[in-house]
C-alpha positions in Angstrom: -0.1 0.0 -0.1 1.5 3.5 -1.3 -1.9 5.6 -1.4 -1.7 7.1 2.0 -3.3 6.3 5.7 -7.0 8.0 5.4 -9.5 5.7 3.5 -10.6 6.1 0.3 -12.9 5.2 -2.5 -11.0 4.2 -6.0 -13.5 3.4 -8.8 -12.3 2.1 -12.2 -14.7 2.5 -15.0 -14.3 -0.4 -17.8 -16.8 1.0 -20.8 -18.7 -1.6 -21.9 -17.6 -5.0 -20.4 -20.3 -7.4 -20.2 -21.2 -9.1 -16.8 -21.6 -12.5 -19.0 -18.5 -12.2 -20.6 -16.5 -11.5 -17.1 -18.4 -14.4 -15.5 -17.5 -16.7 -18.4 -13.9 -15.7 -18.3 -13.6 -16.3 -14.5 -15.2 -19.9 -14.8 -12.4 -20.4 -17.6 -9.4 -19.0 -15.4 -8.9 -16.1 -17.6 -9.6 -13.2 -15.0 -7.6 -14.4 -11.9 -7.2 -10.9 -10.6 -10.8 -10.2 -10.8 -11.8 -13.3 -9.5 -9.5 -12.9 -6.7 -11.3 -9.3 -5.7 -14.6 -11.0 -6.3 -13.8 -13.8 -3.8 -12.3 -11.4 -1.3 -15.1 -8.8 -1.7 -18.6 -8.4 -3.5 -19.0 -10.9 -6.4 -20.1 -10.0 -9.9 -23.7 -8.3 -10.2 -25.3 -7.6 -13.2 -27.2 -4.4 -13.3 -28.8 -2.1 -16.3 -28.0 0.8 -18.2 -30.0 3.6 -19.6 -32.2 4.2 -22.4 -31.0 4.9 -24.6 -27.9 2.6 -24.2 -25.2 5.1 -25.1 -21.8 5.8 -22.9 -22.6 9.7 -23.0 -25.8 9.0 -21.4 -24.9 6.4 -19.0 -22.2 7.7 -17.7 -23.5 11.3 -16.9 -26.5 9.5 -15.3 -23.6 7.6 -13.2 -21.9 10.6 -12.2 -25.1 12.9 -11.5 -27.0 9.9 -10.0 -30.3 11.3 -12.0 -31.9 10.5 -15.2 -31.8 12.4 -18.6 -34.8 14.7 -17.6 -32.9 16.0 -15.1 -29.3 16.1 -16.1 -30.2 16.9 -19.8 -27.8 14.4 -21.8 -29.9 12.5 -24.1 -27.5 11.2 -26.9 -24.1 11.4 -28.2 -25.7 13.4 -30.6 -28.2 15.8 -29.9 -30.2 18.9 -31.4 -31.4 22.3 -31.1 -34.7 22.2 -32.6 -34.9 26.3 -33.6 -33.1 26.7 -35.6 -32.3 22.9 -36.4 -28.7 22.0 -35.7 -27.3 18.7 -34.5 -24.4 18.8 -31.5 -22.4 17.0 -29.9 -23.3 17.5 -25.9 -20.5 18.4 -23.9 -20.0 18.5 -20.2 -20.7 22.2 -20.4 -24.2 21.0 -21.3 -25.3 19.1 -18.3 -27.4 20.3 -16.0 -26.8 18.6 -12.9 -23.7 18.6 -10.3 -21.4 15.9 -10.7 -20.3 13.4 -7.9 -16.6 14.6 -7.9 -18.1 18.4 -7.9 -20.4 17.4 -4.8 -16.9 15.5 -3.2 -15.3 18.7 -3.6 -17.5 20.8 -2.0 -17.5 19.0 1.2 -13.6 19.3 1.0 -12.8 15.8 -0.2 -9.8 15.5 -2.6 -10.7 14.1 -5.8 -8.5 12.5 -9.1 -10.7 11.8 -12.1 -9.4 10.9 -15.3 -11.0 10.1 -18.8 -14.8 10.0 -18.0 -17.1 10.4 -21.0 -18.8 13.9 -21.1 -16.3 15.6 -18.9 -15.1 18.2 -21.5 -14.4 20.9 -20.8 -13.0 20.2 -17.3 -14.7 21.6 -14.6 -12.9 22.9 -11.5 -12.3 20.4 -8.8 -10.5 20.2 -5.5 -7.8 18.0 -6.9 -7.2 16.8 -10.5 -9.7 16.3 -13.3 -8.8 15.0 -17.0 -11.2 14.9 -19.4 -12.2 12.3 -21.6 -12.8 12.3 -25.6 -14.1 14.9 -27.5 -11.0 16.7 -28.3 -7.6 15.6 -29.1 -5.8 18.4 -27.6 -4.3 17.4 -24.2 -3.7 21.1 -23.4 -7.4 21.2 -23.5 -8.7 18.2 -20.9 -6.0 18.9 -18.0 -7.4 21.0 -14.7 -5.0 21.9 -13.5 -2.9 23.0 -16.4 0.0 22.4 -14.9 -0.1 18.8 -15.3 0.2 19.0 -19.0 3.8 19.2 -19.5 3.5 15.8 -17.2 1.1 14.1 -19.5 2.9 15.0 -22.7 6.1 13.5 -21.4 4.2 10.3 -20.6 2.6 10.0 -24.4 -0.8 10.6 -23.0 -3.6 9.4 -25.1 -7.1 10.6 -24.7 -8.7 8.2 -26.7 -7.8 5.6 -29.6 -8.6 7.1 -32.5 -11.9 4.9 -34.1 -10.6 6.2 -37.8 -8.0 3.4 -37.7 -10.6 0.8 -36.9 -11.9 1.3 -40.2 -8.9 2.0 -42.3 -5.9 0.4 -39.9 -7.4 -2.6 -37.7 -3.7 -3.6 -36.7 -2.6 -0.1 -35.9 -5.8 0.3 -34.1 -5.5 -2.5 -32.1 -1.8 -1.6 -31.1 -3.2 1.9 -30.1 -5.9 0.5 -27.8 -3.2 -1.6 -26.1 -0.7 1.6 -25.8 -3.6 3.7 -24.8 -4.7 1.3 -21.8 -1.1 0.8 -20.6 -0.1 4.7 -20.3 -3.4 5.4 -18.6 -3.4 2.8 -16.0 0.5 4.1 -15.5 -0.5 7.6 -15.3 -3.4 7.4 -12.9 -1.3 5.1 -10.4 1.2 7.4 -10.6 -1.0 10.7 -9.8 -2.6 8.5 -7.0 0.7 8.0 -5.5 1.6 12.0 -5.3 -1.2 13.0 -3.3 -4.0 11.5 -1.0 -7.1 11.2 -2.7 -10.6 10.6 -0.9 -12.1 9.7 -4.1 -10.0 8.3 -7.3 -11.7 7.1 -10.7 -10.1 6.3 -13.7 -12.4 5.6 -17.2 -11.1 2.9 -19.3 -12.6 3.8 -22.9 -10.3 1.1 -24.6 -12.9 -1.5 -23.7 -15.8 0.0 -25.8 -13.3 0.8 -28.6 -12.0 -3.0 -28.9 -15.6 -4.4 -28.6 -16.8 -2.3 -31.1 -14.5 -3.1 -33.7 -12.9 -6.7 -32.7 -16.2 -8.6 -31.1 -16.4 -10.7 -34.2 -12.8 -11.8 -34.3 -13.3 -12.7 -30.6 -16.5 -14.6 -31.2 -15.5 -16.1 -34.8 -11.9 -16.9 -34.0 -10.6 -14.6 -36.6 -7.4 -12.5 -37.0 -7.6 -10.7 -33.9 -9.1 -12.8 -31.4 -5.5 -13.5 -29.9 -5.0 -9.6 -29.4 -8.4 -9.5 -28.2 -7.9 -11.9 -25.1 -4.4 -10.2 -24.5 -6.2 -6.9 -24.1 -8.2 -8.3 -21.4 -5.5 -10.4 -19.8 -3.6 -6.8 -19.6 -6.7 -5.4 -18.3 -6.9 -8.2 -15.7 -3.5 -7.4 -14.5 -3.9 -3.4 -14.3 -7.0 -4.3 -12.1 -5.4 -6.5 -10.0 -2.6 -3.9 -9.5 -4.6 -1.0 -8.3 -6.6 -3.5 -5.9 -3.1 -4.9 -4.5 -2.3 -1.4 -3.7 -5.3 -0.7 -1.6 -5.2 -0.5 2.3 -7.6 -2.8 4.0 -10.4 -0.3 4.6 -10.1 1.3 1.1 -13.1 1.0 -1.2 -13.0 -0.4 -4.2 -15.4 -0.5 -7.2 -15.1 -1.5 -10.6 -18.2 -1.1 -13.2 -19.2 -0.9 -16.8 -21.9 1.2 -18.0 -23.5 -1.2 -20.3 -22.9 -4.5 -21.9 -22.0 -5.8 -25.4 -23.1 -8.3 -28.2 -22.6 -9.1 -31.8 -24.3 -6.8 -34.3 -26.5 -8.5 -36.6 -28.2 -6.1 -38.9 -27.4 -2.0 -38.6 -31.4 -0.7 -38.7 -32.0 2.5 -40.2 -35.2 4.2 -38.5 -34.9 7.0 -40.9 -35.6 4.8 -43.8 -38.3 3.2 -42.0 -39.8 6.8 -41.5 -39.2 7.6 -45.3 -41.0 4.5 -46.5 -44.1 4.8 -44.6 -44.3 8.5 -45.7 -43.5 10.3 -42.1 -40.0 11.6 -43.3 -39.8 14.0 -46.5 -37.2 15.4 -48.3 -36.8 17.7 -51.1 -34.5 15.5 -53.2 -33.5 12.2 -53.4 -29.8 12.8 -52.4 -30.5 14.3 -48.6 -27.1 14.1 -46.5 -28.9 14.9 -42.9 -32.4 15.1 -41.5 -31.9 18.8 -41.5 -32.8 18.8 -45.1 -36.5 17.5 -44.2 -39.1 19.6 -45.9 -42.0 20.9 -43.7 -44.6 18.3 -44.5 -42.5 15.5 -42.6 -43.9 14.4 -39.3 -41.2 13.0 -37.9 -37.5 12.0 -37.9 -34.8 10.1 -36.0 -31.6 10.4 -34.5 -29.3 8.0 -33.2 -29.7 5.2 -31.2 -33.7 4.7 -31.6 -34.9 8.4 -30.8 -37.4 9.6 -32.7 -39.0 13.3 -32.9 -42.2 14.6 -34.0 -42.1 17.5 -36.2 -44.1 19.6 -33.9 -45.6 22.8 -34.8 -44.2 25.9 -32.5 -41.3 23.8 -31.1 -39.4 22.5 -34.5 -37.9 24.9 -36.9 -40.1 23.3 -39.6 -42.8 22.1 -37.5 -45.9 21.1 -39.1 -47.6 18.5 -36.8 -50.4 20.3 -34.7 -50.3 19.6 -30.9 -53.8 18.2 -31.2 -52.2 15.6 -33.2 -49.3 14.8 -31.2 -50.3 11.9 -28.8 -52.2 10.3 -31.6 -49.1 10.4 -34.1 -46.4 9.3 -30.9 -49.0 5.9 -30.5 -49.4 5.6 -34.2 -45.7 5.4 -34.4 -44.6 3.1 -31.0 -47.2 0.4 -32.7 -45.8 0.5 -36.2 -41.9 0.4 -34.8 -42.5 -2.7 -32.8 -43.9 -4.5 -35.8 -40.6 -3.9 -37.5 -39.0 -7.0 -38.8 -35.4 -8.5 -40.2 -35.2 -9.8 -43.4 -35.3 -13.4 -41.6 -38.8 -12.4 -39.9 -37.2 -11.8 -36.7 -38.5 -8.8 -34.6 -35.9 -6.0 -34.5 -37.4 -3.6 -31.6 -37.9 -4.8 -27.9 -39.5 -1.7 -26.5 -40.5 1.6 -27.3 -41.0 4.2 -24.6 -43.0 7.7 -24.4 -40.5 10.2 -23.0 -42.6 10.7 -19.9 -42.7 6.9 -19.5 -38.9 6.5 -18.5 -37.6 10.2 -17.7 -38.5 12.9 -15.1 -37.7 16.3 -14.1 -37.3 19.9 -15.3 -35.7 18.7 -18.9 -38.0 16.6 -19.9 -39.1 18.8 -22.7 -35.5 18.3 -24.8 -36.0 14.7 -24.7 -37.2 12.7 -27.9 -40.8 11.9 -28.0 -40.4 8.3 -28.5 -37.5 6.5 -27.3 -37.2 2.7 -29.2 -34.9 -0.1 -28.1 -34.0 -3.0 -30.0 -33.6 -6.5 -29.3 -29.7 -7.5 -29.0 -27.8 -7.6 -32.3 -30.0 -4.8 -34.1 -28.0 -1.6 -33.8 -30.2 1.7 -34.5 -28.9 3.9 -37.0 -30.0 7.3 -38.1 -28.7 7.8 -41.4 -30.8 9.5 -44.4 -30.7 8.0 -48.3 -29.3 4.4 -47.3 -32.1 2.5 -49.3 -33.1 -0.3 -47.1 -34.0 -0.7 -43.6 -31.2 -3.3 -42.5 -27.6 -3.8 -43.6 -24.8 -6.0 -42.6 -22.2 -4.2 -40.6 -18.7 -3.6 -41.6 -16.0 -2.5 -39.2 -18.1 -2.1 -36.1 -19.0 -5.6 -35.4 -20.1 -5.1 -31.5 -22.9 -3.0 -30.2 -24.3 -2.1 -26.4 -26.8 -3.9 -24.6 -29.1 -2.4 -22.0 -29.1 -5.9 -19.5 -25.7 -6.9 -19.2 -23.7 -4.4 -17.3 -21.4 -5.4 -14.4 -20.1 -4.2 -11.1 -17.8 -5.3 -8.2 -15.5 -4.3 -5.9 -14.6 -4.7 -2.0 -15.9 -3.0 1.0 -19.0 -1.3 -0.5 -22.5 -2.7 -0.6 -23.8 -3.3 -4.1 -26.7 -5.2 -3.3 -29.1 -2.3 -3.9 -27.4 -1.2 -7.4 -29.5 -1.8 -9.8 -28.8 0.8 -12.4 -26.2 2.8 -13.6 -27.9 5.9 -11.4 -27.3 3.7 -8.3 -23.4 3.8 -7.4 -23.4 7.7 -6.5 -25.2 7.4 -3.6 -22.9 4.9 -1.9 -20.0 6.5 -3.1 -20.9 9.8 -1.4 -22.4 8.1 1.3 
């Protein structure tokens, strides 16, 4: 133990690691360090993510303990409705206080690294290094005095997903290197000061699962690298755990599970085919080009918006038709079938059924959740509802997130919103 004498809580976020995957790996002896932690602490627990099941929404729900109707992050891509524009929500768009901000205000010292939707970095009592959304190390760190240290270490904010499409070998190497450097920096920074709360987020698990899940399942080119990455992850988790004191609290959690992609599913194609979404020409590039006669459009993943009069820039649907149109869309989307005749959509929610709070009005009017294997997209001009995946062969699942640790009671943790109250307590 070298982290100091006062009791602390250390949290590792392992983005997108499935409960079922870790459980099988432990049974097969692949993760000895995780197995040891589960034996000495609290065993693996399966719990739920959030709708829609994307990292930006899930980790914001974790860091605030609130649902999107309270924290106002609804997807990786969002929109302003009038004038219409697509945008990527940042930490500055979040409307609820974070775990580390609350801890800081209580006089606790914090170290936070790489958590999604923490850019730009907010001021905390300690250190905050933002996650992806910028490639500039100078812009992700608070305090800025840490920039030279991170540059010297060759710190990688995020493995570049573009290589997943163009150079898979290079991408795999960068994923490995990003994991090693991130964990080295995290442990070194923890060693330099005595933190009450230290959290490091590992985004590389999400990256490798998206681009190499098929290799793992089908014993393809990069299966050995995939398994080597997870052995490396197990070792880093074990090293972190071995450095903690007997009374320190340790928590490891993912924000969603993962499964194989069967088909990418284009909801805007469905809306076009059914006459709800209309464009002025045959080659639109974005939903922003919809005509005012349109009645609905979709954003990823699985969010359908009514083109409501007096809300949307080109709105035409009167308020009197809002409820009946939502119900009509819900009934139709639940009937969507794959080319093999399998149901695509598992659930469809009106926004008020799953969200509450002062920012409910910003949510999509209908939130659609697929069966495993059907990855909901929102491209336009695709020509078909379903198409087979290319580079991205893994997708998120709602039910198969995982949490485990030591000296912390996770019995009442059922969703990604729940851990915050345990940590603050």
